[in-house]
C-alpha positions in Angstrom: 71.6 86.5 17.3 73.2 87.1 20.9 71.1 86.1 24.1 70.3 89.4 25.7 71.6 89.4 29.2 69.9 91.3 32.2 72.1 94.3 31.3 70.5 94.8 27.5 66.9 94.0 28.9 67.2 96.6 31.9 68.2 99.5 29.1 65.6 98.2 27.0 62.6 98.4 29.7 64.2 101.5 30.9 63.3 102.9 27.0 59.9 101.4 26.7 58.9 103.2 30.4 60.7 106.6 28.4 58.9 106.1 25.4 55.6 105.4 27.5 55.6 107.9 30.0 56.3 110.7 27.3 53.1 110.0 25.1 50.9 109.0 28.3 52.2 111.6 30.5 50.9 111.5 34.2 49.4 108.2 34.6 49.1 106.7 38.0 51.4 104.9 39.0 49.7 101.4 39.0 48.5 102.0 35.5 52.2 102.4 34.1 53.6 99.3 36.0 50.3 97.3 34.5 50.5 98.5 31.1 54.5 97.7 30.9 53.6 94.4 33.0 56.0 95.7 35.7 55.3 93.3 38.3 57.1 95.7 41.7 57.4 98.7 42.9 61.1 97.6 43.3 61.6 97.3 39.4 60.0 100.1 38.5 61.3 102.8 40.7 64.5 101.3 39.6 64.3 102.2 36.3 63.2 105.4 37.6 66.4 105.9 38.5 68.8 105.7 35.4 65.7 108.5 33.9 66.6 110.9 37.1 68.7 113.2 34.7 66.5 112.9 32.1 65.2 117.1 31.9 62.4 115.9 29.7 61.1 112.7 32.6 62.0 114.5 35.0 61.0 117.8 35.7 62.0 119.8 38.6 63.0 116.5 40.5 59.3 115.3 39.7 58.6 112.3 37.0 55.9 112.3 34.6 54.0 109.8 36.7 51.6 110.5 39.7 51.6 108.6 42.7 48.8 109.5 45.4 47.7 111.9 43.5 50.7 113.7 43.0 53.8 113.6 40.6 56.4 111.2 42.0 59.7 112.8 42.9 63.0 112.2 42.2 63.6 112.0 46.5 61.0 109.8 46.8 62.2 107.1 44.4 65.8 107.4 46.0 64.6 107.2 49.2 63.0 104.4 48.2 66.1 102.6 46.7 68.2 103.2 49.7 65.8 101.6 52.0 64.5 98.9 50.2 67.8 98.2 48.0 70.8 97.0 50.2 74.2 99.8 48.8 77.5 97.4 48.7 80.1 99.2 50.4 82.2 99.0 46.7 79.9 101.4 45.1 77.1 100.9 42.0 77.1 97.4 41.2 78.1 96.3 37.6 74.3 96.0 36.4 73.7 99.8 37.9 76.7 101.4 35.9 76.1 99.3 32.8 72.6 100.4 32.5 73.4 104.0 33.3 76.6 103.7 31.2 74.1 102.6 28.4 71.5 105.2 28.4 74.4 108.6 28.8 75.5 107.4 25.6 72.1 106.6 24.2 70.7 109.9 25.0 74.3 111.5 23.7 73.7 109.9 19.9 72.9 112.9 18.0 75.7 114.9 19.4 78.4 112.4 18.2 78.7 110.5 21.4 80.6 111.4 25.0 84.2 112.3 25.7 86.2 110.1 27.7 86.4 112.9 30.1 82.5 113.2 29.9 82.3 110.1 30.8 84.5 109.7 33.7 82.0 112.6 35.1 79.6 110.6 34.6 80.8 108.2 36.6 82.0 110.2 39.3 78.4 111.3 39.9 76.9 107.9 40.2 79.6 107.6 42.8 78.8 110.9 44.4 75.0 109.8 44.2 75.3 106.3 46.1 76.9 107.8 48.9 80.0 106.0 48.4 83.9 106.7 47.9 85.2 107.8 44.4 88.0 105.3 43.2 90.9 107.0 42.2 91.6 108.4 38.8 93.4 105.3 36.9 91.1 102.8 38.7 88.0 104.4 37.7 89.4 104.4 34.1 90.3 101.2 34.4 87.1 100.4 35.2 85.0 102.5 32.5 86.9 100.5 29.8 85.9 97.3 31.2 82.3 98.3 31.4 82.4 99.2 28.0 83.8 95.8 26.8 80.6 94.4 28.7 77.9 96.0 27.2 79.9 95.0 23.6 79.8 91.5 25.3 76.0 92.1 25.2 75.8 93.0 21.7 75.5 97.0 22.3 78.5 97.8 19.6 80.5 101.6 20.7 82.3 103.3 18.3 85.6 104.0 19.2 87.2 105.2 15.7 87.1 109.2 15.8 90.0 110.1 16.0 89.5 113.5 15.6 86.9 114.2 17.8 87.7 111.4 20.2 84.5 110.3 21.0 82.5 107.0 21.9 79.4 106.4 20.6 76.4 103.4 20.4 77.1 102.5 16.5 72.7 102.7 15.9 70.5 104.4 14.5 68.8 107.4 15.9 65.3 108.4 15.3 63.2 110.6 17.9 60.5 109.1 19.7 57.6 110.9 17.7 53.7 109.9 17.7 52.0 109.5 14.6 50.9 112.5 14.4 54.0 114.2 14.9 55.7 112.4 12.1 53.0 113.4 9.8 53.5 116.6 10.9 57.5 117.0 10.8 57.1 115.0 7.4 54.5 117.6 6.0 56.7 120.5 6.5 60.2 119.1 4.7 57.5 119.0 1.9 57.6 123.0 2.1 61.1 122.8 0.7 60.6 121.5 -2.4 62.1 122.9 -5.2 64.7 124.7 -2.3 67.8 124.7 -1.6 66.6 121.9 1.9 65.0 120.0 -1.2 68.0 117.7 -1.5 69.2 117.9 2.0 66.2 116.5 3.5 65.4 114.1 1.1 67.4 111.4 3.0 65.6 112.8 6.0 62.0 112.1 4.2 62.6 109.0 3.3 63.8 107.4 6.7 60.3 108.7 7.6 59.0 106.7 5.1 60.4 103.7 6.2 60.7 104.4 10.4 57.2 106.0 10.3 55.1 104.7 7.6 56.4 101.5 7.5 53.3 99.1 6.7 51.4 102.0 5.2 53.1 103.0 2.4 50.1 104.7 1.0 50.6 107.5 3.8 53.7 109.1 2.4 52.0 108.9 -1.5 48.9 110.8 -0.3 50.3 113.2 1.6 52.5 114.1 -1.3 49.3 114.7 -3.4 47.4 116.5 -0.9 49.9 118.9 0.3 50.7 121.5 -2.3 53.1 124.6 -1.4 53.1 127.7 -3.4 55.6 129.9 -2.9 59.3 131.2 -5.0 61.4 128.1 -6.0 64.3 127.4 -7.9 64.2 126.5 -11.5 66.9 123.8 -11.2 67.7 122.8 -7.4 69.0 119.1 -8.5 72.3 121.7 -9.5 72.4 122.8 -5.5 72.8 119.0 -4.2 73.7 119.6 -0.7 75.3 122.9 -0.5 72.9 123.8 2.3 74.1 120.7 4.1 77.8 121.4 3.0 77.2 125.1 4.6 75.0 124.6 8.3 77.9 122.0 8.7 81.0 124.7 7.9 79.0 126.9 10.2 78.5 124.6 13.4 82.1 123.3 13.0 84.2 126.4 12.4 85.3 125.8 9.0 86.4 128.3 6.5 85.1 127.8 3.2 86.4 129.2 -0.4 83.3 129.9 -3.0 82.7 130.3 -6.7 79.9 133.2 -6.5 78.2 135.2 -9.4 77.0 138.7 -8.5 73.6 139.9 -9.8 75.7 141.5 -12.4 76.6 138.3 -13.6 80.4 138.8 -12.7 82.3 135.3 -11.1 84.9 135.5 -8.6 86.7 133.3 -5.5 86.3 134.5 -1.6 87.6 132.5 1.0 85.0 133.2 3.7 84.7 132.2 7.9 81.0 131.4 7.6 78.9 133.0 10.8 75.3 132.1 9.7 72.4 131.5 7.8 69.6 133.6 7.3 66.1 132.7 5.3 63.8 134.9 4.0 60.7 134.1 2.0 62.6 130.8 0.9 65.9 132.4 0.1 68.4 131.8 2.3 71.9 134.0 2.7 75.0 133.7 3.9 76.9 135.8 6.2 80.4 135.7 6.4 83.6 137.1 7.5 85.7 137.6 4.0 89.6 136.2 5.1 92.2 139.3 5.3 89.6 142.2 5.5 87.5 143.5 8.6 84.0 143.1 6.7 81.4 140.6 6.8 79.5 140.1 3.8 75.7 138.6 3.3 75.7 135.8 0.1 72.2 134.3 -1.7 73.0 130.6 -1.4 71.9 130.2 -4.4 74.5 132.4 -6.5 77.4 130.3 -5.1 78.7 128.4 -8.0 81.2 125.8 -6.6 81.8 125.5 -2.6 84.7 124.1 -0.9 85.0 123.2 3.2 88.2 123.5 4.3 87.9 121.1 7.1 91.4 121.5 7.9 91.3 125.4 8.6 89.0 126.0 11.6 88.3 129.7 12.3 88.0 131.4 16.1 84.3 132.0 15.9 84.3 136.1 16.8 82.9 136.5 20.7 81.5 139.8 19.6 79.5 138.8 17.1 75.7 137.8 17.2 73.7 137.1 14.0 70.7 138.2 16.0 72.1 141.7 16.7 73.7 142.0 12.8 70.3 141.6 11.4 69.3 143.9 14.4 66.7 146.4 12.7 67.1 145.1 8.8 63.5 144.8 6.8 65.4 141.8 5.1 69.4 140.6 5.5 71.2 143.6 4.4 72.0 146.1 7.3 73.6 149.1 4.9 71.6 152.5 5.6 70.0 154.1 8.9 67.6 152.9 10.9 64.2 155.3 10.8 60.7 154.8 11.9 58.7 154.1 9.0 54.5 154.6 9.5 52.1 153.1 6.6 48.6 153.5 6.5 46.5 150.1 5.4 43.3 150.2 4.3 40.2 148.6 5.5 40.4 146.3 3.3 43.7 144.6 4.7 43.6 146.4 8.3 42.4 142.4 9.8 45.2 140.7 7.9 47.9 143.1 8.5 47.2 143.5 12.2 46.9 139.7 12.9 50.6 138.8 10.9 53.7 140.1 12.3 55.8 141.4 9.9 59.4 142.7 12.0 59.9 142.5 15.6 59.5 146.5 15.6 56.0 146.0 14.4 53.3 148.2 16.2 49.8 149.2 15.7 50.1 153.2 15.9 46.7 153.9 15.4 43.3 152.1 14.4 41.1 154.7 12.3 37.7 155.4 12.8 36.9 154.2 8.4 38.4 150.8 9.4 41.7 151.3 7.9 45.5 150.6 10.1 48.6 152.6 10.7 51.2 150.2 11.8 55.0 151.8 12.7 58.3 149.9 12.1 61.6 150.7 13.6 64.0 149.5 10.6 66.9 150.1 8.5 67.0 147.9 4.7 64.5 149.8 2.9 65.3 148.9 -0.5 64.0 145.4 0.6 61.2 147.0 2.3 59.9 148.9 -0.8 59.4 145.7 -2.7 57.1 144.3 0.3 55.4 147.8 -0.1 54.2 148.1 -3.7 53.2 144.5 -3.5 50.4 146.3 -1.4 49.3 148.6 -4.2 46.5 150.7 -3.3 46.0 149.5 -0.1 49.1 150.9 1.3 50.1 154.8 2.1 53.5 155.6 3.2 53.2 158.4 5.6 56.7 158.6 6.6 59.6 158.7 6.1 59.4 161.4 3.4 62.2 159.9 2.2 60.7 156.6 1.2 57.2 157.9 0.5 58.9 160.2 -2.5 60.8 157.1 -3.6 56.8 155.0 -3.7 55.8 157.5 -5.8 58.5 157.7 -8.4 58.3 154.2 -8.9 54.5 154.4 -9.3 55.2 157.2 -11.6 57.9 154.5 -13.6 55.1 152.0 -13.7 52.1 154.1 -14.8 55.0 155.6 -17.6 55.6 152.3 -18.5 51.9 151.1 -19.1 50.8 154.4 -20.8 53.3 154.1 -23.4 52.4 151.1 -24.1 48.5 151.8 -24.6 49.1 154.7 -26.9 51.0 152.3 -29.4 48.0 149.8 -29.3 46.2 152.6 -29.6 48.0 153.8 -33.1 
């Protein structure tokens, strides 16, 4: 084990201060100092100066602690440090630079680190904020490399091996700061993915939460699994899909082309070379919206009908500037946008009126009328009425289609077909 120097200790103190203030916002300054055993106001303000650019800690220039009955501001901290801590004419001191560099690299862990250009901009800002001259580019580069070496001497390892992205990152695992209640809520939400496409993809995250947040209390995760039960459509064999959804998310985020083997509803298999534009989830069913290479059309694919997926990470595509996933889905009731937008009027019985008024089924939904008998008429401005029909039918006699006439007729014909089937079966039974 290495012996922590002053810089490493300051970095730990800053993180400890941040975590405490996030969990206990707007405490008086003296209470924070007492809880964290910070003896001097100057020490507290030095740590706060490293959090001045953290948008969660310093909101609109105000820190999450109070002094004199109001929130302490960034300007007050900087004024105190300017008056109390003399600045050297050579710019920020080594300890200040290292603390700031460590903190910026730490914040960038979930994003894969920082480019060298981003680090340069951080140093330039640090010099500008201190009111000193900005070194020339060559001198600044040498300083950054020396400072990273100093951090590494302190036992803070920096990974510089990502040749593709050329980012510098701390080689430490990233776990967000969560309270026990938040960790339990996140863990419970992952249980919703049992036997869905996200089951395998979230398995590692569930295990990490069990190890980190339930450390010492292994029975908590066991109890949650036993006492939270989720009903809904699931896959018969989710393990067959492995990390399919994780690979698709990566391809969408990085603009990698993909080649898939797809089976349609008729059982026909085909290969497609696609540029993935987005993912849509509807009632635990995931759909891929993708541009078919060599054509002008965008297509929709059910992810659980993808038999094989090959991510071509050497083939990047340019994401179309004029494409918006929200606009593509637009007024669609589900995920298919294959007919004209129409006004749909549905009258729900008094027995279900309260429920439908308090649930939002579509962005365009509005209450057109609340009837004297307790029923309610809802209006939707939608397309994709084929998908909407199955949703309407699930309400049975509790809903009536008022318009458009074509949809009303289709629902009536479906009801007649169902009735005909049951009548035929009943006649056979009576013979």
